[in-house]
C-alpha positions in Angstrom: 18.3 25.8 2.9 20.5 24.8 -0.1 21.0 22.8 -3.2 22.5 19.4 -3.0 24.1 17.4 -5.8 24.2 13.7 -5.1 26.8 11.2 -6.2 25.6 8.2 -8.2 26.5 5.9 -5.3 24.3 7.8 -2.9 21.4 7.8 -5.3 21.8 4.0 -5.7 22.0 3.3 -2.0 19.0 5.5 -1.4 17.0 4.1 -4.3 17.6 0.4 -3.6 15.4 0.5 -0.6 12.4 0.7 -2.9 13.3 -2.5 -4.7 12.1 -4.9 -2.1 9.2 -2.8 -1.1 8.0 -2.6 -4.7 8.3 -6.4 -5.1 5.8 -6.7 -2.2 3.5 -3.9 -3.5 3.3 -5.4 -7.0 2.6 -8.9 -5.7 -0.2 -7.6 -3.6 -1.7 -5.3 -6.2 -1.7 -7.9 -9.0 -2.4 -11.1 -7.1 -3.8 -10.5 -3.6 -7.4 -10.7 -4.7 -6.6 -13.6 -7.0 -4.8 -15.3 -4.1 -7.9 -14.9 -1.9 -10.4 -16.1 -4.5 -8.5 -18.8 -6.3 -5.9 -20.1 -3.8 -7.6 -19.8 -0.4 -11.1 -20.0 -1.9 -12.6 -16.9 -0.3 -15.7 -15.2 -1.7 -14.6 -12.2 -3.8 -17.0 -9.8 -2.2 -15.9 -10.9 1.3 -12.2 -10.5 0.4 -12.7 -7.1 -1.2 -14.9 -5.8 1.7 -12.4 -7.1 4.3 -9.5 -5.3 2.6 -11.5 -2.1 2.4 -12.6 -2.3 6.1 -9.0 -2.8 7.2 -7.9 0.3 5.3 -10.8 2.4 6.5 -10.1 1.6 10.2 -6.4 1.3 10.9 -5.1 3.0 7.7 -7.1 6.1 8.4 -5.0 6.5 11.6 -1.6 4.9 11.2 -0.1 6.8 8.3 -0.8 10.1 9.8 0.1 8.9 13.3 3.5 7.4 12.2 4.1 10.5 10.0 3.6 12.7 13.0 5.8 10.5 15.2 8.5 10.4 12.6 8.6 14.2 12.5 9.0 14.2 16.3 11.6 11.5 16.5 15.0 12.5 17.9 17.7 9.8 17.9 21.4 9.3 17.2 20.4 8.1 13.7 18.2 11.1 12.9 14.4 11.3 12.5 13.9 8.7 9.7 16.5 6.0 9.8 15.5 4.2 13.0 12.2 3.1 11.4 14.2 1.5 8.5 16.6 -0.2 10.9 14.2 -1.7 13.4 11.1 -2.5 11.4 12.7 -4.3 8.5 12.6 -7.8 10.0 9.0 -7.5 11.4 8.0 -6.4 8.0 9.3 -9.6 6.4 7.5 -11.8 8.9 4.2 -10.0 8.6 4.3 -10.3 4.8 5.0 -14.0 5.1 1.9 -14.3 7.3 -0.2 -12.4 4.7 0.3 -15.3 2.2 -0.1 -18.0 4.8 -3.9 -18.1 5.3 -5.5 -21.6 5.6 -8.2 -22.9 3.2 -11.7 -23.8 4.3 -12.4 -20.8 6.5 -15.9 -19.7 7.1 -16.9 -16.3 5.6 -16.7 -14.7 9.1 -13.3 -16.2 9.9 -12.0 -15.3 6.5 -13.2 -11.7 6.9 -11.4 -11.2 10.2 -8.3 -13.1 9.1 -7.8 -10.8 6.1 -8.3 -7.7 8.3 -5.9 -8.9 11.0 -3.0 -10.0 8.8 -3.4 -6.8 6.7 -3.3 -4.5 9.7 -0.2 -6.2 11.1 1.6 -6.0 7.8 0.5 -2.4 7.2 1.8 -1.3 10.6 5.4 -2.1 9.8 5.1 -1.2 6.1 3.8 2.2 7.0 6.5 2.9 9.6 9.1 2.2 7.0 7.6 3.8 4.0 6.6 7.1 5.7 10.1 7.5 7.0 11.8 6.4 3.8 9.8 8.6 1.5 10.2 11.6 3.8 13.9 11.4 3.3 13.5 12.7 -0.3 12.3 16.1 0.9 15.1 16.3 3.5 18.0 15.5 1.2 17.6 18.4 -1.2 15.4 21.5 -1.9 16.3 21.7 -5.5 13.3 21.4 -7.9 15.1 19.4 -10.6 17.5 17.5 -8.3 14.4 16.0 -6.6 13.2 14.8 -9.9 16.6 13.1 -10.5 16.7 11.5 -7.0 13.1 10.3 -7.5 13.9 8.9 -10.9 16.7 6.8 -9.6 14.5 5.5 -6.8 11.7 4.8 -9.3 14.1 2.8 -11.5 14.6 0.5 -8.5 10.9 0.7 -7.8 9.9 -0.4 -11.3 12.5 -3.2 -11.4 11.1 -4.5 -8.2 7.6 -4.0 -9.4 8.4 -6.0 -12.5 9.8 -8.8 -10.4 6.7 -8.9 -8.1 4.3 -8.7 -11.0 6.1 -11.2 -13.3 7.4 -13.9 -11.0 4.8 -14.3 -8.2 2.7 -17.0 -9.9 5.7 -18.5 -11.7 7.7 -18.7 -8.4 4.7 -20.3 -6.6 4.3 -22.9 -9.4 8.0 -23.7 -9.4 8.1 -24.1 -5.6 4.9 -26.2 -5.7 6.2 -28.6 -8.4 9.8 -28.9 -7.2 8.9 -29.4 -3.5 5.7 -31.4 -4.1 3.7 -29.2 -1.8 0.2 -27.7 -2.0 -0.5 -24.5 -4.0 -1.4 -22.7 -0.7 1.9 -23.8 0.9 3.9 -22.6 -2.2 2.3 -19.2 -1.9 3.4 -19.1 1.7 7.0 -19.7 0.6 6.7 -16.9 -1.9 5.6 -14.6 0.9 8.6 -15.5 3.0 11.1 -15.0 0.1 9.6 -11.6 -0.8 9.6 -10.5 2.8 13.2 -11.3 3.4 14.2 -9.6 0.1 12.4 -6.4 1.2 14.1 -6.5 4.7 17.5 -6.7 3.1 17.1 -3.8 0.7 15.5 -1.6 3.4 18.4 -2.3 5.7 20.9 -1.4 2.9 19.4 2.1 2.7 19.0 2.4 6.5 22.6 1.5 7.2 24.3 3.4 4.4 22.4 6.6 3.7 23.7 8.9 6.4 24.3 12.3 4.8 23.1 15.3 6.7 19.7 16.8 5.6 20.0 20.1 3.9 17.0 21.4 5.8 16.3 21.9 9.4 15.7 18.4 10.8 14.7 19.5 14.3 11.7 17.6 15.6 8.4 19.4 15.1 6.9 21.1 18.1 3.3 21.5 16.8 0.6 19.6 18.8 -1.0 16.7 16.9 -4.4 18.4 16.2 -2.8 21.7 15.1 -0.3 19.7 12.9 -3.2 17.9 11.2 -5.3 21.0 10.7 -2.5 23.1 9.3 -1.7 20.3 6.8 -5.3 20.3 5.6 -5.0 24.1 5.0 -2.2 23.6 2.5 -4.1 24.1 -0.7 -1.5 22.7 -3.1 -1.3 19.6 -0.9 -5.1 19.1 -1.0 -5.1 19.3 -4.8 -2.2 16.9 -4.9 -4.0 14.4 -2.6 -7.2 14.6 -4.7 -5.3 13.8 -7.9 -3.3 11.1 -6.2 -6.4 9.5 -4.7 -8.2 9.3 -8.1 -5.0 7.9 -9.7 -4.5 5.4 -7.0 -8.0 4.0 -7.3 -7.6 3.8 -11.1 -4.2 2.1 -11.1 -5.3 -0.4 -8.4 -8.4 -1.4 -10.5 -6.1 -2.0 -13.5 -3.6 -4.1 -11.6 -6.3 -6.1 -9.7 -8.3 -6.9 -12.9 -5.4 -7.6 -15.2 -5.1 -11.3 -14.3 -8.8 -11.8 -14.7 -8.8 -10.0 -18.1 -5.8 -12.1 -19.4 -7.2 -15.4 -18.1 -10.8 -15.1 -19.0 -11.2 -12.5 -21.7 -8.3 -13.2 -24.0 -7.4 -16.7 -22.7 -3.6 -16.0 -22.5 -2.9 -17.2 -19.0 0.4 -18.9 -20.1 1.6 -15.5 -21.4 0.4 -13.4 -18.5 3.9 -12.9 -17.1 5.2 -11.7 -20.5 2.3 -9.3 -20.9 3.0 -7.8 -17.5 6.7 -7.7 -18.2 6.2 -5.8 -21.4 4.0 -3.2 -19.7 6.4 -2.7 -16.8 9.6 -2.9 -18.7 8.3 -0.2 -21.1 7.4 1.8 -18.0 11.0 1.4 -16.7 12.6 2.2 -20.1 10.7 5.5 -20.3 11.5 6.7 -16.8 14.5 8.7 -17.9 12.8 10.1 -21.0 9.9 11.1 -18.7 12.3 12.9 -16.5 13.6 14.9 -19.5 10.0 15.7 -20.5 9.4 16.9 -16.9 12.5 19.2 -17.1 11.1 20.6 -20.4 7.4 21.2 -19.6 7.1 20.8 -15.8 5.9 18.0 -13.5 2.1 18.6 -13.8 2.0 18.8 -17.6 4.2 15.8 -18.0 2.0 13.8 -15.6 -1.2 14.8 -17.5 0.4 13.8 -20.8 1.4 10.4 -19.4 -2.1 9.7 -18.0 -3.7 10.6 -21.3 -1.5 8.1 -23.2 -2.4 5.4 -20.6 -6.1 6.1 -21.2 -5.6 5.4 -25.0 -4.2 1.9 -24.1 -6.8 1.1 -21.5 -9.8 2.1 -23.7 -8.4 0.1 -26.6 -8.4 -3.1 -24.5 -12.2 -2.9 -24.2 -12.5 -3.9 -27.9 -10.3 -7.0 -27.8 -12.0 -10.2 -28.8 -12.8 -13.1 -26.4 -9.8 -15.0 -27.7 -6.0 -14.8 -28.0 -4.7 -11.7 -29.7 -1.3 -10.2 -30.2 -2.8 -6.7 -29.9 -2.6 -7.1 -26.1 1.2 -6.5 -26.4 0.7 -3.2 -28.3 -1.8 -2.1 -25.6 0.6 -3.2 -22.8 3.4 -1.1 -24.5 1.2 2.0 -24.8 -0.2 1.7 -21.3 3.3 1.2 -19.8 4.6 4.3 -21.7 1.8 6.4 -20.2 2.1 5.1 -16.7 5.9 6.0 -16.6 4.8 9.5 -15.5 3.1 8.0 -12.4 6.5 6.7 -11.2 8.3 10.0 -11.6 6.0 13.0 -11.2 4.1 12.6 -7.9 7.2 11.5 -6.0 9.0 14.7 -7.0 5.9 16.9 -6.6 5.1 16.2 -3.0 8.5 17.5 -1.6 7.7 20.8 -3.4 4.5 21.1 -1.4 6.4 20.9 1.9 8.2 24.2 1.3 4.9 25.9 1.1 4.0 24.5 4.5 7.3 25.6 5.9 6.5 29.2 5.0 3.4 29.0 7.2 4.5 26.8 10.1 8.3 27.6 10.2 8.8 23.8 10.6 9.8 20.9 8.4 7.0 18.3 8.6 7.8 15.8 5.8 6.5 12.9 7.9 2.9 14.0 8.3 2.6 15.0 4.6 4.0 11.6 3.4 1.8 9.9 6.1 -1.4 11.6 4.8 -0.4 10.8 1.2 0.2 7.2 2.2 -3.1 7.0 4.0 -5.1 8.3 1.1 -3.3 6.1 -1.3 -3.9 2.9 0.7 -7.5 3.7 1.4 -8.3 4.5 -2.2 -6.2 1.5 -3.3 -8.3 -0.7 -1.1 -11.4 0.9 -2.5 -10.2 0.0 -5.9 -9.8 -3.7 -4.8 -13.2 -3.6 -3.1 -14.8 -2.3 -6.3 -13.2 -5.2 -8.2 -14.5 -7.7 -5.7 -18.0 -6.2 -5.6 -18.0 -6.0 -9.4 -16.9 -9.6 -9.9 -19.7 -10.7 -7.6 -22.3 -8.4 -9.2 -21.5 -9.6 -12.8 -21.6 -13.3 -11.8 -17.9 -14.2 -11.8 -17.3 -17.9 -10.9 -13.7 -18.9 -10.0 -12.1 -21.3 -12.4 -15.2 -21.7 -14.6 -16.1 -20.6 -18.1 -17.4 -17.1 -17.7 -20.8 -15.9 -19.0 -21.2 -12.9 -21.4 -22.3 -10.8 -18.4 -19.2 -11.6 -16.3 -16.9 -11.0 -19.2 -18.5 -7.6 -19.8 -17.9 -6.8 -16.1 -14.3 -7.8 -16.4 -13.8 -5.6 -19.5 -15.6 -2.6 -18.0 -13.6 -2.8 -14.8 -10.2 -3.3 -16.5 -10.6 -0.7 -19.2 -13.4 1.8 -19.1 -13.6 2.5 -15.3 -9.9 3.3 -14.8 -9.7 5.3 -18.1 -12.5 7.6 -16.9 -10.8 8.1 -13.6 -7.5 9.0 -15.3 -9.2 11.5 -17.6 -10.7 13.3 -14.5 -7.1 13.9 -13.3 -5.9 15.5 -16.5 -7.6 18.9 -16.2 -6.8 18.9 -12.4 -3.1 18.5 -13.2 -3.2 21.3 -15.9 -4.4 23.7 -13.2 -1.9 22.5 -10.5 -0.4 25.6 -8.8 3.2 24.6 -8.2 5.6 25.2 -11.1 9.4 25.5 -11.3 9.0 29.3 -11.1 6.6 29.4 -8.1 8.6 26.8 -6.2 11.8 28.9 -6.8 10.0 31.9 -5.3 9.1 29.9 -2.2 12.7 28.5 -1.7 14.1 32.0 -2.1 11.7 33.4 0.6 12.8 30.6 2.9 16.5 31.3 2.3 15.8 35.0 3.0 14.1 34.1 6.2 16.9 31.8 7.4 19.4 34.7 7.1 17.3 36.9 9.3 
């Protein structure tokens, strides 16, 4: 066990892998439901339910399964890198397929088409992300260095997220107009472009980040059931997962409802990319200041502070008029400032949990922890999208039409009040989070003492 100080080059080569992955993530979070309802013309309740069912079936299994397999992998490239090297191209093709559904499907066919394409994409996406994110915990055991490593990765993540959120619809429109093809075909081209981009950045990390882990990287010997049970007995991890699940649901609701809010509540569709850009650029700018706040007051308190600030922005948006208003830019700035903590804190908090597990099991099992975190994040994220789909149906949303007062109320409630309430639930949980710099240092010291015996 030891401390590892990384060169800037290694941090960049490691972090760039998240760029392409985040382009895809942002595109899906902001536009997937809109793509289903307004491009492929699928009923919003059907689309939301199908996405949730896909997550509750395959995602309840694959993240934990691939995490466990990653921990047990033994190869000339180590435990994690093979998944980056051999799954990058299939990931690109499966993302292309996601955005290539035909129009005119029946509700039943649309339901199963969504489930099938999502399960295929999520298989390769999970294989890559579980292995990739697990590398953070293997490369260093230092409390603050993990924050620095995560911050560099999150800078790439946010830049990718900005690109995915800001240019998806713009790129689709540009391809449609320049090539003279249908809107649906243009979205398919966007899927291919983003898929290839993700494959390239993942391969850069997989081919160039080869430094030896500072921890024991021997494959785990725990049986699958024992491995799962011991993971669930890790109390800091359970608290971390509860907070992350609530946060994931809230953030997904915000991102899924933002296009509807901008288009129908404040009638600023032409400025939607600029609004998203402001929020996400603000988030990116405050990543490094957020890291400094973390170093001052700790990860849990900085996270709680950020979510509280985001709540102020979200709740303010409920009172915007049903017309264009420049106040949306102020709200986007405040919300982006608050959400910067979401891109720094949890990604440096989970590796700290893994040392607690090592004290109990005497093994390093980064894969299953990241797998379970990924599983809960995807399921709760799908739940957030499903809530949006159900809510739009319940409040009488009609695609492309002038919305009624009831449907506008539903859009405002789901974009502002619902996620703000969820974020506020996380704040007291974070303030009581058990892992601090001091307690983590005690655990690492105990592990070092054990390794010398």
